N, C-alpha and C positions, 0 to 999 in steps of 0.2 A: 513513550508508551509501549514501543516494541520490547524494550528491556524489561519494563514492568510486567508485560504479559508473559515473557519467558520465565521471569522469576516466580510469578504466580503459578505457572504450570509446573515448575520444578517443585514448589512447595506442595502442590496437590499430589504430585507423584510420590513425594517423600511420605506424605500422610497416608496415601494408599498403601505404600509398602509397609509402613509401620503397622497399619491396621491388619494387613495380611499376616504379618509376623505375630501380632497379638492373637489373632484368630487361631493360628497354628499352635501357639503356646497353649491357648485355652483348650483346643482340641486334644493336644497331647496330655494335658492335665486330666481331661475327662476320660481319655483312654486309660491313663494310669490309675484312675479311681475305679475302674471296672476290673472284672476278673472273668475268666472264661467259664461261666456257669449258665445253665439254662433252667429256669429264667434268671435274669440278673437280680442280685439281691437288692433289697431296699437301701442298705447301708454297707459300705465296704471301705475299710482303711488299711492301706498297705504298710508293711514294715520292711525291715532288711533281714535277709537271710532266708534259710529254708529249714524245714524239718523233713527228714527222709523217713519214709514209712515203707515197710514190706511185710512179708509173712512172719517175720520175727518180732515185729512190734507188739507190745502188750496192749490189748483192747479190754477195757472193763467198764462196768456200769454200776451206779450206786444203788439200784434196786432191781427187781426181777425183770421189769420191762426194759430198762436201760441195759442190763446185762444181756438180754436177748438180742437187742439191736447191736451191741458190741460184738457178740458172737457172729451175727449175720455179716457184719462189716468185715470181720476177720476172714470169714469164709470167702467172701467176694474178692478180697485182696489176694488170697491164695489162688482162687479159681482163675483170676485174670493175670496171675503170674507177674505181679508188680515188683520190679527190681530197679530202683533208682540208681543212676550212674554213680552217685556219691556213697552208695552203701546205706545200710540202716543205722540210724542214730539211736542211742539209748534214750528211752522215754516211753510214754504211753499215750494212748488215745482214750480219753475218759468221757463218758456220757452221764449227765446228771439230770434227773427229773425232779425239779424243785416243787415243793408243795405250793399250790396256787395261792395260798394265803400268806406265804412268807414275804417279808418285806423286800427281799432281794429279787422276788419273782413278779415284777410288774409287767408281765408279758401278756399279750393277747393270745387267744387260741390260735394255733398254727405258727406262732412266732418262735424264734430260736436265736441263739447266739453261738458263734464258733470263734474260738481264739486259738490261732496257730502261732506257736512261739518255738524257738530253737530246741526246747526241751520236750515238746509234745503238743497235744491238742486237747482243748477243753470244749465240750459242747454242753449247752444247757437249754432247757425249755421247761415251761410249767404245765404242758399238756403232752400226752403221748403222741398226738399228731405232730406237734412242734418238734419233738425229739426225733420222730421218724424223718421229718423233712431235713433236719440237721444231718442225720445219717446219710440221706440220699445226696445232699449237697456235698458232704465230705467225700463220698464215693465218686462223685463227678470230678472233684478236684484231684483226687488220687488218680483217676483214669486219665484225665486230660493233661496232668503234669507228670505222668510217669512215676508217681510216688514221691517226687520232690515238691513238697507243699510249700508255697510261699508264705512267709510270716505275714499274718494279717489278722484283722478282726472283722467279723461279719455280724451285723445285727439286722435280722430279716423278719419280715412279716408280710402277709399278702395284701394286695390292693383290694381284692374282692373275695367274698366267702364262697362264691359259686364259680368254679373253674372247670368247665365241663367239656365233654366230648360225647356226641350222639352218634350211634351206629344203627343204621336201618338194616335189619336182617330179615324183613319180610320180603323185599324185592329179590334179594339174593342172600343165601345162608352161608356163613363162613366158619362156624363151629367154635368149640370152646378153646382149642389151642390158640387160634388166632385172637380170640377175645382176651385170653390170658396174656399173650404177648403184648397186646395193646395196653392192658392194665399195668404191666410192668413198666412200659415206657411212660405212661401217664404218671405213675408214681415217681419216676425219675424226674419228671417235669413238674412235680408238685401240683398236679391236677387232682381234683378230688370228687368229681361227679361223672359217672358213666350212665348216660341216658340211653336206655336200651329200647329201641323201636321194634317191638316183637310182633305187632299185628298190623295188617293193612290189607290192601286188595289182593296181592298175589298169594300170600300165605300167612297162616297162623303158626307161631313158632314156640309155643309154650304149652306143655302138657297140663290139662285141666281134667282131673280124674272124674269129676261129675259129668263131664261132657266129652266122652272119648272121640266123638266124630270131629271135634275141633282139630285133632291131629291126624286121624285116619283119613279124613276128607279135606279139612281146611288147610292142612300143612302140605298138601300136594301142590306142586307147581312152583314157578318163580316168574320173574318179570319177562323172561325170554322164552320160557318153556312151560306151558300150563300143564304138561304131562310129566314133569320132573317128579321123581320119587319124593315121598313125604320127608321133610326135613324139619326137625324141631328139637328143643331141649326138654329132656325129662325133668321132673321136679328135683330129682337127685342131682342132676347136672346144674340146675339153677342154683340150688343150695351151695354146691361146690364153688361156683363162680362168685356168688355173693360173698361167701366166706373168704375166698381168695382176694377179692376186692377189699373187704373190710380189713384184712391184715395189712393192706397198703393204704389204709385210711381213705378209701374211695367208696362213696355211697352209690349204689346202683338204683336208678330210678326207672321203673318199668313204664311203658306206654301201652295202654289198651285203647285203641283208637275208636272214637264214636262221636256223633251219630253217623258220620260219613266214614269213608275208607274202611267199611265193615264187610267188604265183599267175601273175604275168606270165611268169616263167621257165618254169614247168612247163606253161603253156599252149603255149609255143613248143617245148618239148622234153618231151613227156609221158612219155617213157621214164624220166625221173628224178623223176617226180611221186610224192608220198606218197598219192595217191588222193583220196578224199573225194567228196561229192555236193553238188549244189545250190550254195548260197552258198559252201561251203567246198571245192568241188572244186579240186584242185591247190594248196591253201593251203600245204602243206609239201613240201619235198624228200623223196624217199624216203630214210630214214635208214640203210638197211642195204645198199644196193648200192654196190659199188666204183665203178660208173659215175658215181654221184652225186658222189663225192669227187674222181674224176678231172676231171669237168666243173668243179667248183668250183676246183680247183687251176689249171686252164687259164685260167679267167676271171680268177682272181687274178693270174696272170702278166701279163695285159694291163693290169689295174688298177694293179698295182705299177709298171709301166713308164710309166703316164700320170701318176701322182700321187707326187711325191717325199715326201709326208708320212710320218713314221715310224709313223703309225696307220692302221688299216683298221677301220671300224665294221662289225660283223657283225649288229647287231640283237640277236637272241636272245630276243625278248620274245613274249608272248601266243601261244605255240605251242599251248596247250590249246584255243584257240578252234577250230582246224581240224585236229586230229589224231585225230578220231574213228575214221578208218579204220585207224589203228595198232592199235586194240584188236581189230579183226576180221580183220586180215590174218595168215594162218597163218605166212607167212614172217617177218614182223616179230616175231610172238610167239616163234617158234623162235629168232630172233636174240637177243631179250632173254634167253631162257633160257640159250643157249649162252654169252653174254657175262656172265652173272650180273648183269644190270642191274636186277633186281628188278621194274621196272615201266616204263610209258611215260615217266614223268618221268626215270627213270634213262637211258633211251634218248636223250631230248632232251639230257641233260647229256653223254652219250658223244659225241653229234654235235658239241656246242660244243667239247669238249676236243680232238677229232680235228681240227676245222678250225682251232682256235687253234694247234695244232702246225704245221699247214700254213702258216699266216700267219707264225709264228715262223721257219720254215725259209726264208722269203723275206725275212727281215730286218725284219719289221714287228711291231708290237704291236697286239693286239686291243683294241678298245673295244666294250663291249656294254651294253645296258640292265640295270637292276639285278637282273633275274632271274638273270644269270650268276653272281651272288655264290654261289649254291647249286650251281653246276655242278662244283665240285672243281677249278677252275683255280688255277694258281699265281699269286699277286699279281705276280710278276715278268713274267708273260706277258699281263696284261690290265689295262685301266682300266675302271672302272665309272661309268656315267652313272646317277645317282639321279634317277628320273622319277616314281615313285609317291609323291606327296606324302602319301597316306594310309598309306604303309608306311614310316614313319620307322625302323622296326626294320631295314629293308634298308640304310639309310644307316649306322646304327650298326654293323651286322654287317660291312659292307664295310670300314669303318675299322678295326674290331677285328681283322679277318683280315689287314690289311696292304695292302689295295688302295688305290691312288690313286683319287680320286673327283672327278668333274665334276658339279656340281649343276645340274639342269634340271628341277625338280619342276613337275608340271602347274600347281599353284598355288604361286607366282604367275607362273611363267616360260614358260607355253605361250601362244603368240600367237594361237591360234584360239579362245581363251576370250573371251567378251564382256568389254568394258571399261567399260561404263556401264549403269546400271540399266534404262534404257528400251530398250536395244538388244535385238533379237529374233533376230538371226542369229549363231549361234556356240554355244559350249559353256558350260555351267554345272556347277559341282560344289559344292553348298552355298555358292554365291556365284560370284564371277568375279574377273578379274585387273585391278585398277585400276593406274593409273600409280603411285600412292603405295605400294601394296603391293609392286610390283616394286622401287621405289627403296629401300624399307626392308629388302629381302632382302640378305644372309642372316641378319641379326641375330635374327629370330624362331627360328631353329634353331641359333644359336651354341652353346647349351648341349649340343647333341648332338655337336658337333665338339670339345668341350673336350679338350685334350691330344692331339688328332689334327690340329691345324690344318695341319701340314706335309704332310699327305696330301690336302688339298683343293687340287686343281689350279686350280679356278676355277668359273665358271658360264657358262651360255649361255641365250639365248632360242631356243625351238624352235617353228617354225611349221608345223603340219600343215594341209594344204590341201583337205580334203574339202569344206569350205564356203567355199573361196576360189578362185574360178574365173577371175579376171582380175587384171591389174596394179593396177587402181583399188582393188579390194577388198583386195588384198594390202597396198598402201600404207596403207590405212585401219586395218588390223589391226596393222601393225607400228609405225606412227609416231603419236605421239612416244614410244611405249613403249620403242623401241630405245635412245633416249637415256638413259632411266632404267636400263636394263640395263647400258649402258656405264659409267655412273657407279657402279653397284653393284659392277661387276667391277674398276674401276680405282681408285677413290678410297677411301682408308682410312676406317674407320668414324668415327674422330675428326674427320674433315674433311667428313663428310656431314651435310647439314641439308635436309630435304625442303622446308621453306618457302622456303629460299633457292633451291633448285632450281626451284621453281615460279615464283619471281620472275624468274629469268633465262630461263625456257622460251620466252617469246614471241620471243626472238631466234632460237632454233632453229626455231620455226615459220616465221619470215620466211625462213630459209635453205631450208626445205622448199618454201615458195612459189616461191622462185627456181628450184627444180628441177621445178616442176609436180607435186609430190607431193600426192595427195589424202589428207590425214591427218585423224584425229580431233582436234578442238580441245577440250581439257578446260575451257577458259575460256568457251566458247560451244557446249555439247554438242549443241544442236539446230540450229545454224546450217547444218550440212551434212547432207544425207540419208545415212543409213547404207546403203552398197551392199549389196544382197542376194545371196543364193546364186543361182547360175544356175538359172533355171527354177522358183524358189520365192520366195514373198513373205516367208516367215520359216521359221526352222528352229532350234528349241531342242533341243539334245542334253543331256539331264540325265544326270549321273553317267557320262559316257562318255569 
């Protein structure tokens, strides 16, 4: 029996060793099937050899748009002084925009192919956005490989149509150069939606010519300093940024927050204020006055003229925080009774429906936070952003009711949450948002979306700036987490592997260094001091 036991143990150990070897082989194969790109492509086949590219390489395109991209690519190669050790090979980089109806172009929107061979590079897409992403992908390869491009074939297309980033500039204002820098990085990461939170309690940040006090009064102050000078974007600056984004195939979606989070508006025009006292004074629009809805309609006219996006975000969240005066206002209570709205929540939903109809009349679709699921809106008129990670029922309810959904749950996709255990400035909610948790999303909630996958438009990182007062801290909270968001939104689940992402991440950090981005380094978390909140050494916001 003893001999038999020893023999059995030996066999088990041999089997374990064989299994370990097999796993290592499979891991090595997985690693070899990947390439250092952000985000990882959907399909990648490696070959043998390299094609060397530098400023002497010929770049051309088959039509005007492809030629423009080829010229842009050539200029970037020159600007970054790419000089591969092996010298430049004879050959060309050729971009082709194939007619969508052609038999050879069975590609989805945003899809592209890249074929690198010893004699050159061929890139193809059936849409301008797809060819643009091919150009950005090749630029990454050139940058990360020093111009010595590995022979390979990439066939790529996005997992989700909505690959977004939201920046709150009401709490703190960062300005157009910072926004443009982020748009450039988003383009490199093949992200395509910039959700711009321009109105909230601390400040109104967009010029509306019909209502000048929105900027002369409403734009004054920020989260930490109510007396800060007025800061806002002129309409000319808005057009400039929208055009800059469009060149990079990024849609800019404005947010005009209502009926709550309207403090800056109602401070400027108190006649449409819903009342309130102290902290919550002017927090809501007055929900029963025709003047309120006329005002909103006129503002929307100018917003629609500035933003060609088919979507307008109306917020619609957290109204209960500041609507106490609704309960005590005799006129509001009479309105609730006359309209048979039952209660203050019914009045809130009436407001959302009425404004959604106004938005629809202007040829746009409403986006709102997940509270709007209960407002009685038609799914044809609205898109839901699921943000309350602790209210998974709202995600399920939205899908079951037929709404299209964009996922941006606080955990793990809010960028104002702490990202490392020793950090003291930022938000916590039974934990915080690590790079790895972001990367693995949305798989942890995949079971909630079963049979409704076609209604998931995509996901986005949302950055609220109560505790982000300058560009340095903004960079630190956004990067490198934005790269993980990009891969979660673009790369199919079968092609994602967190350990491989971490292996290639140092290349992205080097790219951030070249841009003077002050990022959090997950490989050396204590190497750089954590930038603090303005005026405070630390600030932990629990469950907020």
